Backbone of each chain as ProteinMPNN parsed JSONL, in Angstrom:
{"seq_chain_A": "GIQVEQSPPDLILQEGANSTLRCNFSDSVNNLQWFHQNPWGQLINLFYIPSGTKQNGRLSATTVATERYSLLYISSSQTTDSGVYFCAVRAGYGNKLVFGAGTILRVKS", "coords_chain_A": {"N_chain_A": [[9.935, -15.897, 0.083], [6.915, -14.639, 1.126], [3.758, -15.164, -0.998], [1.507, -13.409, -2.507], [-1.754, -13.698, -3.818], [-4.285, -12.544, -5.807], [-7.775, -12.597, -7.039], [-10.46, -12.241, -9.156], [-8.27, -10.93, -11.704], [-9.37, -8.598, -13.073], [-12.604, -6.739, -12.849], [-15.873, -6.55, -14.153], [-18.883, -4.635, -13.126], [-22.243, -4.33, -12.958], [-24.316, -1.211, -12.009], [-25.37, -1.799, -8.622], [-24.756, -4.223, -8.46], [-23.666, -7.103, -6.819], [-20.173, -8.454, -5.745], [-17.581, -10.524, -5.016], [-14.263, -10.54, -3.966], [-10.951, -12.045, -3.862], [-8.183, -12.864, -2.039], [-5.458, -15.023, -1.842], [-2.673, -16.261, 0.213], [0.605, -17.38, 1.038], [1.715, -18.368, 3.387], [1.325, -18.257, 6.672], [0.092, -15.924, 8.531], [0.126, -12.789, 10.265], [-0.951, -10.417, 9.911], [-3.393, -8.817, 8.064], [-4.479, -6.784, 5.14], [-6.751, -4.887, 3.452], [-6.968, -2.55, 1.066], [-8.423, 0.191, -0.994], [-7.819, 1.674, -4.017], [-8.144, 4.522, -5.086], [-9.365, 6.382, -8.359], [-7.942, 8.498, -8.657], [-5.654, 7.541, -7.27], [-5.622, 7.246, -4.673], [-4.481, 5.519, -1.839], [-6.988, 3.775, 0.087], [-7.669, 2.914, 3.456], [-9.166, -0.074, 4.036], [-9.978, -2.459, 5.796], [-8.581, -3.87, 8.543], [-7.656, -6.95, 9.005], [-6.535, -9.784, 10.349], [-7.72, -12.276, 11.148], [-11.148, -13.409, 10.85], [-14.448, -11.959, 10.748], [-15.441, -8.505, 9.605], [-17.826, -5.864, 9.08], [-18.259, -3.246, 7.231], [-20.705, -0.776, 6.14], [-21.649, -1.329, 3.106], [-19.67, -3.056, 2.706], [-17.563, -5.856, 3.16], [-15.434, -8.163, 5.169], [-13.662, -11.372, 5.038], [-11.654, -13.579, 6.764], [-9.856, -16.378, 6.612], [-7.642, -17.554, 8.34], [-6.209, -20.013, 8.978], [-6.836, -21.427, 6.503], [-5.433, -19.957, 4.652], [-6.532, -17.544, 3.043], [-8.415, -14.723, 2.202], [-11.572, -12.903, 1.924], [-12.98, -10.347, 0.161], [-15.892, -8.627, 0.236], [-18.487, -7.031, -1.492], [-21.338, -5.213, -1.532], [-24.477, -4.276, -3.591], [-23.221, -2.365, -5.408], [-21.737, 0.491, -6.199], [-21.328, 3.311, -8.802], [-18.681, 4.733, -7.494], [-17.557, 2.892, -6.209], [-15.305, 1.971, -7.936], [-12.036, 1.159, -8.805], [-9.191, 0.205, -7.758], [-8.424, -2.734, -5.955], [-6.506, -3.843, -3.143], [-5.297, -6.287, -1.385], [-3.019, -6.924, 1.246], [-0.502, -8.598, 3.151], [1.085, -9.231, 6.272], [4.734, -9.602, 6.732], [6.968, -10.762, 8.612], [9.526, -8.924, 10.752], [9.142, -5.636, 11.542], [7.113, -5.035, 10.683], [6.308, -5.247, 7.863], [4.448, -4.922, 4.797], [3.539, -7.163, 2.193], [2.138, -6.853, -0.997], [-0.515, -7.777, -2.88], [-1.237, -8.265, -6.466], [-3.406, -6.876, -7.059], [-7.011, -5.748, -7.838], [-8.834, -5.078, -10.488], [-11.624, -2.835, -10.584], [-14.521, -1.908, -12.025], [-17.357, -0.18, -12.254], [-20.286, -0.013, -13.87], [-22.582, 2.444, -14.684]], "CA_chain_A": [[9.227, -14.821, 0.524], [5.515, -15.027, 1.217], [3.423, -14.723, -1.918], [0.105, -12.889, -2.322], [-2.533, -14.013, -5.428], [-5.527, -11.84, -5.828], [-8.565, -12.937, -8.098], [-10.392, -11.896, -10.256], [-7.534, -9.226, -11.822], [-10.517, -7.706, -13.388], [-14.037, -7.072, -12.872], [-17.09, -5.292, -14.646], [-20.225, -4.825, -12.667], [-23.548, -3.0, -13.339], [-24.286, -0.857, -10.676], [-26.079, -2.392, -7.859], [-24.403, -5.826, -8.387], [-22.739, -7.429, -5.357], [-19.406, -8.967, -5.981], [-16.453, -11.265, -4.21], [-12.811, -10.504, -4.116], [-10.391, -13.327, -3.247], [-6.913, -12.9, -1.569], [-4.855, -16.115, -1.34], [-1.438, -16.379, 0.684], [1.268, -18.765, 0.571], [1.973, -18.852, 4.292], [1.116, -18.046, 7.974], [0.123, -14.228, 8.428], [-0.463, -12.241, 11.703], [-1.797, -9.159, 9.594], [-3.86, -8.778, 6.734], [-5.281, -5.513, 5.293], [-7.708, -4.316, 2.318], [-7.121, -1.111, 0.522], [-9.035, 0.562, -2.285], [-7.021, 2.785, -4.686], [-9.434, 5.289, -6.116], [-8.825, 6.615, -9.787], [-6.935, 9.327, -8.202], [-4.456, 6.952, -6.891], [-5.193, 7.644, -3.385], [-4.684, 4.147, -1.093], [-7.813, 4.153, 1.493], [-8.119, 1.865, 4.386], [-10.937, -0.736, 4.096], [-10.072, -3.379, 6.769], [-7.582, -4.584, 9.007], [-8.447, -8.303, 9.323], [-5.806, -10.717, 10.182], [-8.71, -13.513, 11.181], [-12.563, -13.398, 11.7], [-15.07, -11.055, 9.812], [-15.668, -7.514, 9.718], [-18.437, -5.138, 8.0], [-18.427, -1.521, 7.21], [-21.445, -0.538, 5.338], [-21.915, -2.161, 2.034], [-18.212, -3.989, 2.483], [-17.54, -6.855, 4.561], [-14.551, -9.185, 4.834], [-13.717, -12.345, 6.382], [-10.252, -13.838, 6.61], [-9.88, -17.506, 7.331], [-6.187, -17.64, 8.368], [-5.941, -21.513, 8.704], [-6.868, -21.746, 4.978], [-5.219, -18.85, 4.009], [-7.338, -16.93, 2.316], [-9.678, -13.524, 2.917], [-12.909, -12.355, 0.848], [-13.859, -9.144, 0.187], [-17.684, -8.413, -0.594], [-19.022, -5.613, -2.041], [-22.907, -5.367, -2.005], [-25.216, -3.089, -4.084], [-21.764, -1.582, -5.954], [-21.874, 2.166, -6.808], [-19.503, 3.742, -9.434], [-17.671, 5.413, -6.738], [-16.443, 1.88, -5.711], [-14.844, 1.649, -9.034], [-10.886, 1.525, -8.413], [-8.215, -0.992, -7.74], [-8.468, -3.454, -4.375], [-5.48, -4.887, -2.86], [-5.07, -7.143, -0.267], [-1.204, -6.96, 1.686], [-0.282, -9.235, 4.457], [2.324, -8.922, 6.731], [5.542, -10.902, 6.587], [8.022, -10.832, 9.559], [10.098, -8.047, 11.448], [9.13, -4.226, 11.279], [5.208, -4.856, 9.884], [6.126, -4.938, 6.151], [3.543, -5.493, 3.859], [3.617, -7.523, 0.944], [1.187, -6.598, -1.762], [-0.917, -8.489, -4.275], [-1.47, -7.356, -7.662], [-4.997, -6.01, -7.33], [-8.226, -6.695, -8.67], [-9.547, -3.896, -11.013], [-13.056, -3.045, -10.485], [-15.372, -1.269, -12.895], [-18.572, -0.221, -12.009], [-20.836, 1.069, -14.759], [-24.35, 3.088, -14.325]], "C_chain_A": [[7.538, -15.247, 0.604], [5.063, -14.271, -0.041], [2.199, -14.63, -1.79], [-0.601, -12.968, -3.986], [-3.883, -13.379, -4.779], [-6.091, -12.371, -7.171], [-9.963, -12.163, -7.806], [-9.082, -10.688, -10.461], [-8.481, -8.198, -12.236], [-11.948, -8.17, -13.475], [-14.927, -5.801, -13.241], [-18.22, -5.487, -13.991], [-21.058, -3.528, -13.008], [-23.879, -2.433, -11.767], [-25.427, -1.242, -9.793], [-25.88, -3.953, -7.717], [-23.72, -6.04, -6.934], [-21.332, -8.379, -6.328], [-18.59, -9.557, -4.704], [-15.222, -10.851, -4.664], [-12.091, -11.635, -3.735], [-8.858, -12.833, -3.043], [-6.437, -14.164, -0.924], [-3.444, -15.806, -0.835], [-0.743, -17.79, 1.129], [1.918, -19.338, 1.908], [1.395, -17.865, 5.429], [1.209, -16.251, 8.037], [-0.51, -14.049, 9.733], [-0.804, -10.817, 11.28], [-2.154, -9.162, 7.941], [-4.722, -7.442, 6.662], [-6.003, -5.596, 3.74], [-7.579, -3.223, 2.197], [-7.803, -1.113, -0.738], [-8.291, 1.478, -2.618], [-7.961, 3.222, -5.36], [-8.812, 5.653, -7.534], [-7.848, 7.842, -9.732], [-6.044, 9.037, -7.755], [-4.388, 7.025, -5.577], [-5.501, 6.107, -2.799], [-5.682, 4.479, 0.13], [-7.951, 2.69, 2.212], [-9.327, 1.213, 4.569], [-10.939, -1.551, 5.452], [-9.08, -3.966, 7.533], [-8.01, -5.903, 9.582], [-7.545, -9.492, 9.428], [-6.938, -12.183, 10.275], [-10.393, -12.843, 11.406], [-13.122, -12.482, 10.426], [-15.452, -9.61, 10.136], [-16.776, -6.633, 8.685], [-18.479, -3.949, 8.38], [-19.298, -0.902, 6.081], [-21.562, -1.634, 4.354], [-20.854, -3.217, 2.075], [-18.098, -4.715, 3.828], [-16.112, -7.603, 4.118], [-14.066, -10.095, 5.527], [-12.098, -13.079, 5.709], [-10.148, -15.304, 7.215], [-8.33, -18.004, 7.299], [-5.574, -18.966, 8.263], [-5.736, -21.948, 7.144], [-6.042, -20.842, 4.334], [-5.502, -18.122, 2.837], [-8.242, -15.821, 3.066], [-10.582, -13.26, 1.238], [-12.887, -10.836, 1.419], [-15.228, -8.959, -0.574], [-18.043, -7.065, -0.619], [-20.386, -6.067, -2.403], [-23.509, -4.01, -2.729], [-23.855, -2.107, -4.299], [-22.334, -0.059, -6.364], [-20.596, 2.394, -7.935], [-18.455, 4.307, -8.772], [-16.958, 4.116, -6.147], [-15.545, 1.451, -6.504], [-12.962, 1.953, -8.489], [-10.099, 0.198, -8.478], [-8.353, -1.839, -6.063], [-7.238, -4.144, -4.248], [-5.898, -5.375, -1.545], [-3.262, -7.004, -0.129], [-1.452, -7.591, 3.156], [1.009, -8.988, 4.965], [3.132, -10.004, 7.105], [6.901, -10.376, 7.643], [8.51, -9.327, 10.213], [9.579, -6.53, 10.89], [7.646, -3.902, 10.545], [5.572, -4.363, 8.654], [5.404, -5.687, 5.763], [3.751, -5.884, 2.781], [2.247, -7.509, 0.447], [0.621, -7.603, -2.77], [-0.885, -7.963, -5.5], [-2.373, -6.558, -7.892], [-5.809, -6.488, -8.05], [-8.835, -5.204, -8.933], [-11.004, -3.896, -11.321], [-14.001, -1.687, -11.391], [-16.531, -1.11, -12.565], [-19.368, 0.724, -13.047], [-22.533, 1.428, -14.283], [-25.086, 2.732, -15.463]], "O_chain_A": [[7.137, -16.261, 0.034], [5.537, -13.18, -0.359], [1.573, -15.461, -1.131], [-0.138, -12.475, -5.015], [-4.389, -13.597, -3.678], [-5.405, -12.588, -8.17], [-10.423, -11.68, -6.772], [-8.889, -9.773, -9.661], [-8.414, -7.047, -11.805], [-12.445, -9.226, -13.868], [-14.852, -4.623, -12.891], [-18.734, -6.587, -14.196], [-20.786, -2.346, -13.221], [-23.74, -3.027, -10.698], [-26.541, -0.99, -10.252], [-26.587, -4.732, -7.079], [-23.354, -5.162, -6.153], [-21.557, -8.871, -7.433], [-18.84, -9.182, -3.559], [-15.097, -10.798, -5.888], [-12.821, -12.403, -3.109], [-8.337, -12.371, -4.058], [-6.785, -14.489, 0.211], [-2.897, -14.957, -1.54], [-1.255, -18.865, 1.442], [2.53, -20.406, 1.893], [1.025, -16.74, 5.096], [2.145, -15.535, 7.681], [-1.361, -14.77, 10.254], [-0.955, -9.988, 12.178], [-1.451, -9.413, 6.962], [-5.428, -6.997, 7.567], [-5.642, -6.486, 2.97], [-8.002, -2.535, 3.125], [-7.849, -2.089, -1.487], [-7.931, 2.257, -1.736], [-8.614, 2.546, -6.155], [-7.713, 5.165, -7.799], [-7.078, 8.115, -10.653], [-5.22, 9.937, -7.589], [-3.273, 6.908, -5.068], [-6.514, 5.5, -3.147], [-5.36, 5.263, 1.024], [-8.256, 1.628, 1.671], [-10.331, 1.69, 5.098], [-11.872, -1.335, 6.225], [-8.601, -4.89, 6.876], [-8.696, -5.924, 10.604], [-7.747, -10.332, 8.552], [-6.85, -13.05, 9.405], [-10.628, -11.862, 12.11], [-12.496, -12.29, 9.383], [-15.904, -9.574, 11.28], [-16.559, -6.737, 7.478], [-18.673, -3.535, 9.523], [-18.7, -0.504, 5.081], [-21.573, -2.802, 4.743], [-21.098, -4.277, 1.497], [-18.364, -4.418, 4.992], [-15.726, -7.634, 2.95], [-13.933, -9.85, 6.726], [-11.643, -13.057, 4.565], [-10.385, -15.376, 8.421], [-7.874, -18.715, 6.404], [-4.561, -19.137, 7.584], [-4.801, -22.595, 6.671], [-5.978, -21.091, 3.13], [-4.814, -18.099, 1.816], [-8.693, -15.939, 4.206], [-10.301, -13.388, 0.046], [-12.814, -10.348, 2.547], [-15.466, -9.145, -1.768], [-17.847, -6.189, 0.223], [-20.675, -6.937, -3.224], [-23.086, -2.882, -2.476], [-23.521, -1.249, -3.483], [-23.449, 0.176, -6.829], [-19.456, 1.93, -7.978], [-17.36, 4.418, -9.325], [-15.848, 4.248, -5.631], [-14.826, 0.551, -6.07], [-12.716, 2.957, -7.82], [-10.417, -0.737, -9.213], [-8.342, -1.109, -5.072], [-6.878, -4.959, -5.097], [-6.735, -4.865, -0.801], [-2.451, -6.987, -1.055], [-2.263, -7.253, 4.019], [1.941, -8.593, 4.263], [2.727, -11.05, 7.612], [7.726, -9.573, 7.207], [7.62, -8.484, 10.101], [9.676, -6.362, 9.674], [7.231, -2.862, 10.034], [5.261, -3.225, 8.299], [5.383, -6.883, 6.053], [4.236, -5.025, 2.045], [1.3, -7.961, 1.09], [1.419, -8.227, -3.47], [-0.311, -6.874, -5.49], [-2.331, -5.65, -8.722], [-5.628, -7.433, -8.818], [-9.201, -4.388, -8.087], [-11.56, -4.686, -12.084], [-13.852, -0.513, -11.05], [-17.061, -2.22, -12.526], [-19.191, 1.941, -13.108], [-23.361, 0.734, -13.693], [-26.282, 3.014, -15.537]]}, "seq_chain_B": "NAGVTQTPKFQVLKTGQSMTLQCAQDMNHNSMYWYRQDPGMGLRLIYYSASEGTTDKGEVPNGYNVSRLNKREFSLRLESAAPSQTSVYFCASSGERQGVYEQYFGPGTRLTVT", "coords_chain_B": {"N_chain_B": [[-5.429, 16.692, 12.118], [-2.838, 15.33, 10.076], [-2.344, 12.947, 9.331], [-0.36, 11.209, 7.142], [2.033, 12.679, 5.255], [3.15, 14.049, 2.098], [5.775, 15.196, -0.252], [7.272, 16.366, -3.221], [4.172, 16.616, -5.057], [4.194, 15.98, -7.676], [6.872, 15.579, -10.15], [9.51, 16.152, -12.333], [12.27, 14.672, -13.784], [15.451, 14.8, -15.33], [17.658, 12.567, -16.546], [20.09, 10.99, -14.532], [20.056, 13.562, -12.553], [19.329, 14.379, -9.477], [17.26, 13.987, -6.576], [15.295, 14.687, -3.41], [12.691, 12.648, -1.938], [10.133, 13.843, 0.436], [8.587, 12.996, 3.411], [6.361, 12.781, 6.094], [4.885, 12.167, 9.375], [2.188, 12.237, 11.515], [1.113, 10.608, 13.683], [2.546, 9.739, 15.741], [3.891, 7.148, 14.987], [5.876, 4.434, 14.877], [7.115, 3.183, 12.685], [8.111, 3.695, 9.746], [7.675, 3.716, 5.751], [8.767, 3.253, 2.64], [7.359, 3.001, -0.704], [7.173, 1.987, -4.403], [5.06, 2.183, -6.883], [4.503, 0.826, -9.933], [2.819, 0.94, -13.282], [-0.133, -1.193, -13.507], [0.804, -2.606, -11.368], [1.173, -4.026, -8.098], [2.178, -2.518, -4.728], [5.708, -2.189, -4.264], [8.074, -2.84, -1.73], [10.563, -0.351, -1.069], [12.308, 0.765, 0.955], [12.351, 0.611, 4.458], [11.892, 1.702, 7.519], [11.92, 0.612, 10.864], [12.019, 1.565, 13.513], [12.973, 4.907, 14.796], [16.18, 6.011, 13.959], [16.791, 3.435, 12.924], [17.274, 1.48, 9.696], [16.302, -0.163, 6.874], [16.502, -2.406, 3.835], [14.256, -2.951, 1.473], [12.375, -4.735, -1.011], [12.916, -3.83, -3.403], [15.523, -1.898, -3.275], [17.806, -0.767, -4.93], [19.233, 1.824, -5.893], [18.447, 3.958, -4.494], [18.426, 5.514, -1.496], [17.85, 6.325, 2.272], [16.804, 8.297, 4.658], [16.19, 8.313, 8.201], [15.197, 10.703, 9.514], [13.954, 11.903, 12.243], [11.487, 11.018, 14.302], [9.322, 11.658, 13.031], [9.736, 12.037, 10.469], [10.973, 10.846, 7.379], [12.802, 10.237, 4.86], [13.642, 9.802, 1.041], [16.157, 9.343, -1.047], [16.888, 9.965, -4.488], [19.841, 9.591, -5.9], [21.045, 9.643, -8.423], [18.942, 9.757, -11.069], [17.359, 7.615, -12.967], [15.595, 6.2, -15.926], [13.947, 4.047, -15.289], [13.272, 4.279, -12.894], [11.285, 5.713, -12.877], [7.631, 6.142, -11.755], [5.042, 6.052, -9.388], [5.644, 7.041, -5.978], [4.894, 5.865, -2.812], [4.747, 6.945, 0.569], [4.427, 5.351, 3.667], [3.204, 4.755, 7.129], [3.444, 3.094, 10.169], [1.956, 2.107, 13.394], [1.562, 0.31, 16.68], [-1.473, -0.206, 18.164], [-3.508, -1.002, 20.54], [-2.84, -3.398, 20.142], [-3.233, -3.489, 17.409], [-1.746, -3.252, 14.251], [-1.747, -1.279, 12.019], [-1.407, -0.071, 8.57], [-0.728, 3.26, 7.245], [-1.196, 5.271, 4.335], [0.653, 7.902, 2.49], [-0.475, 10.279, 0.025], [1.149, 10.096, -2.282], [3.704, 10.415, -4.686], [4.286, 11.306, -8.011], [6.512, 10.604, -10.329], [8.324, 11.558, -13.154], [11.05, 10.463, -15.274], [13.111, 11.614, -17.598]], "CA_chain_B": [[-4.497, 15.363, 12.111], [-2.917, 15.339, 8.683], [-1.901, 11.716, 8.785], [0.789, 11.025, 6.247], [2.025, 13.884, 4.01], [4.346, 13.688, 0.921], [6.131, 16.505, -1.364], [6.306, 17.07, -3.642], [3.046, 15.67, -5.322], [4.759, 15.657, -8.96], [8.309, 15.673, -10.129], [10.117, 15.388, -13.541], [13.697, 14.929, -13.462], [16.023, 14.425, -16.452], [18.422, 11.528, -16.469], [21.583, 11.881, -13.846], [19.511, 14.389, -11.515], [19.2, 13.887, -8.183], [16.425, 14.798, -5.787], [14.71, 13.754, -2.141], [11.057, 12.819, -1.546], [9.756, 14.053, 2.058], [7.538, 11.963, 3.962], [6.008, 13.196, 7.442], [3.522, 11.539, 9.752], [1.734, 12.769, 12.75], [0.252, 9.579, 14.268], [3.497, 9.131, 16.679], [4.213, 5.701, 14.728], [7.343, 3.902, 14.988], [7.319, 2.427, 11.627], [7.651, 4.157, 8.344], [8.195, 2.842, 4.594], [8.55, 3.603, 1.058], [7.147, 1.777, -1.82], [6.899, 2.385, -5.51], [4.048, 1.443, -7.762], [4.48, 0.748, -11.368], [1.522, 0.503, -13.924], [-0.658, -2.357, -13.373], [1.362, -3.54, -10.32], [0.82, -3.576, -6.598], [3.268, -1.562, -4.489], [6.587, -2.956, -3.664], [8.917, -2.077, -0.65], [12.024, -0.172, -1.586], [13.214, 0.608, 2.108], [11.614, 0.704, 5.454], [12.475, 2.216, 9.304], [11.282, -0.147, 12.253], [11.996, 2.777, 14.594], [13.91, 5.82, 14.716], [17.434, 5.269, 13.949], [17.334, 2.137, 11.858], [16.787, 1.459, 8.217], [16.664, -1.552, 6.214], [16.268, -2.404, 2.606], [13.052, -3.761, 1.044], [12.403, -5.763, -2.075], [13.799, -2.953, -4.535], [16.433, -0.776, -2.934], [18.902, -0.307, -5.546], [19.172, 3.465, -6.954], [17.886, 4.74, -3.5], [18.842, 5.711, -0.412], [16.923, 6.859, 2.693], [17.165, 8.799, 6.051], [15.126, 8.437, 9.039], [15.374, 12.29, 10.207], [13.453, 11.623, 13.359], [10.361, 9.886, 14.461], [8.075, 11.888, 12.143], [10.188, 12.081, 9.073], [11.715, 9.567, 6.736], [12.967, 10.835, 3.26], [13.761, 9.03, 0.052], [16.747, 10.071, -2.163], [17.502, 9.142, -5.744], [21.494, 10.086, -6.176], [21.398, 9.625, -10.135], [17.633, 9.215, -11.438], [17.148, 6.801, -13.926], [14.131, 6.018, -16.377], [13.385, 2.819, -14.792], [12.887, 4.925, -11.855], [9.665, 6.71, -13.086], [6.981, 5.411, -10.737], [4.652, 6.322, -8.125], [6.275, 6.863, -4.542], [4.233, 6.157, -1.585], [5.695, 6.912, 1.688], [3.363, 4.875, 4.781], [3.687, 4.466, 8.267], [2.503, 2.032, 11.05], [2.282, 1.807, 14.972], [1.016, -0.22, 17.575], [-2.456, 0.594, 18.884], [-4.43, -1.978, 21.231], [-2.553, -4.971, 19.463], [-3.639, -3.465, 15.89], [-0.365, -2.853, 13.723], [-2.279, -0.678, 10.823], [-0.62, 0.776, 7.804], [-1.571, 4.048, 6.594], [-0.27, 5.78, 3.121], [0.567, 9.107, 1.842], [-1.231, 10.615, -1.237], [2.012, 9.823, -3.051], [4.463, 11.217, -5.603], [4.308, 10.896, -9.27], [7.879, 10.988, -10.635], [8.872, 10.798, -14.2], [12.653, 10.593, -15.261], [13.32, 11.661, -18.99]], "C_chain_B": [[-4.405, 15.08, 10.724], [-2.429, 13.991, 8.215], [-0.462, 11.548, 8.346], [1.034, 11.98, 5.358], [3.499, 13.642, 3.204], [4.647, 14.897, -0.029], [7.026, 15.861, -1.802], [5.2, 16.153, -4.226], [3.468, 14.841, -7.002], [5.893, 16.289, -9.035], [8.532, 15.417, -11.559], [11.558, 15.787, -13.502], [14.477, 14.325, -15.021], [17.322, 13.317, -15.978], [19.898, 12.006, -15.677], [21.028, 12.691, -12.778], [19.516, 13.574, -10.16], [17.983, 14.795, -7.343], [15.747, 13.777, -4.58], [13.137, 14.214, -2.435], [11.031, 12.909, -0.16], [8.743, 13.271, 2.133], [7.51, 12.364, 5.51], [5.028, 12.694, 7.913], [3.349, 12.007, 11.08], [1.259, 12.053, 13.72], [1.145, 8.862, 15.496], [3.824, 7.335, 16.348], [5.593, 5.504, 14.575], [7.963, 3.435, 13.691], [7.073, 3.2, 10.614], [8.429, 3.371, 7.106], [8.195, 3.617, 3.667], [8.298, 2.82, 0.284], [7.092, 2.534, -3.15], [5.629, 1.519, -6.217], [4.098, 1.785, -9.023], [3.21, 0.378, -12.029], [1.323, -0.633, -13.684], [0.081, -3.418, -12.475], [0.988, -3.253, -9.034], [2.317, -2.992, -6.049], [4.363, -2.792, -4.04], [7.55, -2.094, -2.959], [10.432, -1.551, -1.22], [12.788, 0.037, 0.114], [12.129, 0.71, 3.375], [12.505, 1.039, 6.822], [11.712, 1.604, 10.088], [10.905, 0.996, 13.159], [13.227, 3.653, 13.898], [15.261, 5.451, 14.8], [17.922, 4.124, 13.292], [16.496, 2.311, 10.727], [16.802, 0.361, 7.67], [15.956, -1.461, 4.953], [15.125, -3.617, 2.347], [13.286, -4.658, 0.077], [13.116, -5.089, -2.99], [14.7, -1.915, -4.164], [17.413, -0.199, -3.858], [18.493, 0.935, -6.395], [18.777, 4.331, -5.586], [18.758, 4.588, -2.224], [17.865, 6.669, 0.794], [17.524, 7.461, 4.105], [16.134, 8.759, 7.052], [15.696, 9.79, 9.719], [15.144, 12.215, 12.089], [12.129, 10.843, 13.61], [9.308, 10.632, 13.49], [8.536, 11.797, 10.892], [11.2, 10.904, 8.534], [11.6, 9.968, 5.173], [13.683, 9.707, 2.506], [14.529, 10.006, -1.039], [17.061, 9.341, -3.507], [19.047, 10.057, -6.165], [21.424, 10.44, -7.771], [20.041, 8.902, -10.673], [17.869, 8.409, -12.924], [15.858, 6.539, -14.737], [13.228, 5.068, -16.01], [12.771, 3.052, -13.431], [11.613, 5.868, -11.717], [8.581, 5.686, -12.67], [6.273, 6.596, -9.989], [5.089, 5.864, -6.857], [5.192, 7.226, -3.766], [5.329, 6.05, -0.481], [4.44, 6.418, 2.858], [4.189, 4.67, 6.18], [2.575, 3.674, 9.258], [3.047, 2.207, 12.493], [1.381, 0.786, 15.411], [-0.193, 0.401, 18.44], [-3.363, -0.653, 19.634], [-3.967, -3.509, 20.273], [-2.688, -4.883, 17.662], [-2.222, -2.768, 15.255], [-0.847, -2.527, 12.087], [-1.53, 0.275, 10.055], [-1.35, 1.896, 7.015], [-0.337, 4.902, 5.26], [-0.475, 7.044, 3.085], [-0.21, 9.218, 0.432], [-0.031, 10.295, -2.388], [2.308, 10.658, -3.912], [4.668, 10.782, -6.775], [5.738, 11.547, -10.144], [8.113, 10.378, -12.251], [10.247, 11.128, -14.633], [12.704, 10.651, -16.85], [14.683, 11.488, -19.49]], "O_chain_B": [[-5.373, 14.692, 10.07], [-2.132, 13.775, 7.04], [0.489, 11.73, 9.106], [0.126, 12.165, 4.547], [4.57, 13.197, 3.617], [3.706, 15.515, -0.528], [7.626, 14.964, -1.208], [5.251, 14.96, -3.928], [3.209, 13.704, -7.396], [6.171, 17.279, -8.357], [7.851, 14.541, -12.094], [11.988, 16.914, -13.258], [13.936, 13.436, -15.68], [17.826, 13.505, -14.871], [20.618, 12.956, -15.984], [21.695, 12.481, -11.765], [19.687, 12.37, -9.97], [17.831, 16.011, -7.457], [15.648, 12.552, -4.655], [12.572, 15.232, -2.833], [11.773, 12.191, 0.513], [8.066, 12.871, 1.186], [8.556, 12.285, 6.155], [4.062, 12.598, 7.156], [4.343, 12.18, 11.785], [0.916, 12.664, 14.733], [0.8, 7.849, 16.105], [3.956, 6.473, 17.217], [6.369, 6.371, 14.173], [9.183, 3.302, 13.59], [5.899, 3.507, 10.409], [9.419, 2.65, 7.239], [7.641, 4.712, 3.769], [8.912, 1.755, 0.35], [6.963, 3.754, -3.056], [5.397, 0.329, -6.003], [3.79, 2.927, -9.362], [2.486, -0.44, -11.461], [2.297, -1.378, -13.574], [0.072, -4.638, -12.637], [0.445, -2.166, -8.835], [3.35, -2.994, -6.719], [4.082, -3.917, -3.628], [7.866, -0.96, -3.319], [11.269, -2.306, -1.715], [13.812, -0.599, 0.36], [10.962, 0.918, 3.044], [13.646, 0.624, 7.027], [10.569, 2.061, 10.092], [9.76, 1.31, 13.486], [14.032, 3.39, 13.004], [15.594, 4.619, 15.644], [19.101, 3.827, 13.102], [15.45, 2.951, 10.625], [17.657, -0.333, 8.22], [15.005, -0.695, 4.8], [15.085, -4.758, 2.808], [14.275, -5.387, 0.152], [14.049, -5.718, -3.488], [14.61, -0.904, -4.86], [17.871, 0.903, -3.557], [17.668, 1.005, -7.306], [18.843, 5.549, -5.749], [19.599, 3.713, -2.013], [17.207, 7.62, 0.371], [18.61, 7.09, 4.552], [15.062, 9.241, 6.688], [16.684, 9.735, 10.451], [16.001, 12.431, 12.946], [11.907, 9.916, 12.83], [8.329, 9.935, 13.223], [7.699, 11.442, 10.061], [12.0, 10.248, 9.201], [10.585, 9.999, 4.477], [14.246, 8.795, 3.111], [14.06, 10.951, -1.673], [17.465, 8.178, -3.512], [19.034, 11.152, -6.728], [21.78, 11.541, -8.191], [19.978, 7.674, -10.732], [18.613, 8.83, -13.81], [14.863, 6.71, -14.032], [12.023, 5.097, -16.259], [11.967, 2.291, -12.891], [11.148, 6.508, -10.774], [8.579, 4.545, -13.131], [6.687, 7.754, -9.929], [5.029, 4.685, -6.51], [4.595, 8.302, -3.783], [6.376, 5.402, -0.491], [3.471, 7.175, 2.908], [5.398, 4.486, 6.32], [1.348, 3.637, 9.177], [4.228, 2.397, 12.781], [0.494, 0.373, 14.663], [-0.016, 1.308, 19.254], [-3.999, -1.265, 18.776], [-4.714, -4.407, 19.887], [-2.398, -5.762, 16.85], [-1.713, -1.799, 15.82], [-0.504, -3.217, 11.127], [-1.038, 1.279, 10.571], [-2.32, 1.678, 6.29], [0.886, 5.033, 5.315], [-1.527, 7.522, 3.511], [-0.505, 8.192, -0.181], [-0.476, 10.266, -3.535], [1.565, 11.612, -4.148], [5.305, 9.729, -6.8], [5.892, 12.719, -10.485], [8.104, 9.189, -12.571], [10.616, 12.249, -14.281], [12.296, 9.633, -17.409], [14.906, 11.523, -20.701]]}, "name": "protein", "num_of_chains": 2, "seq": "GIQVEQSPPDLILQEGANSTLRCNFSDSVNNLQWFHQNPWGQLINLFYIPSGTKQNGRLSATTVATERYSLLYISSSQTTDSGVYFCAVRAGYGNKLVFGAGTILRVKSNAGVTQTPKFQVLKTGQSMTLQCAQDMNHNSMYWYRQDPGMGLRLIYYSASEGTTDKGEVPNGYNVSRLNKREFSLRLESAAPSQTSVYFCASSGERQGVYEQYFGPGTRLTVT"}
């Protein structure tokens, strides 16, 4: 089945710094989502981005489907950005998502 | 519009006990899913239901059963709980809207089996 790899596995930032998280996938996809899991465990939808670029405030994402990767940019990070960021791709019938292992982000004040 | 709701939020079971996790969505989505998340890992699909009346196994179905009760509700049953089933369980739903198939998650159920 499809493989999803995220990097880096861990990231520590000072408040105000920028960061780029990467998601590589092993096969063609027609759906890609980025999620933020906050410290309380809640999964929050960030982007639905099978291709192209989207921006939402300080966050933006780019997916280059032909090269099988997606990037999540966080600018001017805040402590509330801390948590785990997951990339998930759609594989086959029923819109099943396959998740990467996540990037743990810690933003220090 | 509550989105995806799950009950209970927390549960402790003894080995061999059974229980059912409940999930409901009010977004009129066709597809529903059950995932488990173990410490330090991403989510793994247990079972899914592409539409009312159908269910299929995911990546880790052993030890679980599901019921798609109607379009809104999808339950997950543990017939004989084992310590290896200690995990956080998430329900999700998805449906097509203007060509977009975005998946939304419930708040999770934290299950401990002793």
